[in-house]
C-alpha positions in Angstrom: 66.9 131.0 76.7 66.3 129.0 79.8 67.5 130.3 83.1 69.1 127.8 85.4 71.0 128.0 88.7 74.7 127.2 88.6 75.2 123.6 89.8 78.3 124.5 91.9 76.4 127.2 93.7 73.5 124.9 94.4 75.9 122.2 95.6 77.7 124.7 97.9 74.3 125.8 99.4 73.3 122.2 100.0 76.6 121.5 101.6 76.3 124.6 103.8 72.7 123.5 104.8 73.9 120.1 105.7 76.7 121.5 107.9 74.3 124.0 109.5 71.8 121.2 110.3 74.5 119.0 111.6 75.7 121.7 114.1 72.2 122.7 115.1 70.3 119.4 115.2 69.9 119.7 119.0 67.8 122.8 118.7 64.1 122.4 119.5 62.3 121.4 116.3 60.2 124.6 116.2 63.4 126.7 116.3 65.1 124.5 113.7 62.1 124.8 111.3 61.9 128.6 111.8 65.6 129.1 110.9 65.4 126.7 108.0 62.4 128.6 106.7 64.3 131.8 106.7 67.1 130.2 104.7 64.6 128.7 102.2 62.8 132.0 101.7 66.1 133.7 100.9 66.9 130.9 98.4 63.5 131.2 96.7 63.8 135.0 96.5 67.1 134.6 94.7 66.7 131.6 92.4 62.9 131.2 91.9 62.0 132.4 88.4 59.5 130.9 86.1 62.0 128.8 84.1 63.9 127.5 87.1 61.1 125.8 88.9 62.3 122.2 88.5 65.7 123.1 90.0 64.1 124.9 93.0 61.8 122.0 93.7 64.7 119.6 93.5 66.6 121.8 95.9 63.6 121.7 98.3 63.5 117.9 98.1 67.3 117.7 98.9 66.8 119.9 101.9 64.0 117.6 103.1 66.4 114.6 102.7 69.1 116.4 104.7 66.6 117.4 107.4 65.2 113.9 107.7 68.8 112.6 108.0 69.6 114.8 110.9 66.3 114.4 112.6 66.8 110.7 112.6 70.2 111.1 114.4 68.8 113.2 117.2 68.2 110.2 119.5 68.5 106.5 119.7 64.8 106.0 119.7 63.0 104.5 116.7 63.8 106.3 113.5 61.6 108.6 111.6 60.6 107.2 108.2 59.7 109.1 104.9 56.1 108.2 105.6 56.3 109.6 109.1 58.1 112.7 107.9 55.6 113.4 105.1 52.7 113.0 107.6 54.3 115.0 110.4 53.7 118.6 111.2 57.4 119.3 110.5 57.0 119.1 106.8 53.7 121.1 107.0 55.5 124.0 108.7 58.3 124.2 106.1 57.8 126.8 103.4 57.2 125.7 99.9 57.8 127.5 96.7 54.7 129.0 95.1 53.0 127.2 92.2 54.5 128.6 89.0 51.0 129.2 87.6 50.5 131.8 90.4 53.5 133.9 89.5 
């Protein structure tokens, strides 16, 4: 039997993350990343089991998409691209789920 997170719960959580980031996008980036990490750790602790790794990594990717979206809307200066986001310290400071082989 394969364990999997309920799609509606994951969708609700992504929607809540999107709304939270929309309301808090003016926070300093350090504070935004710190609070986002707290939320991601809670999510990992609840949903991360050996057989649910693909869904957790997809959730993390969707959170990165949402974060990039709201970081791009912080100012009218040149937009942040995926390449810039992947190379930036912001992505480096975000927590990542552990490798399933280490569990």
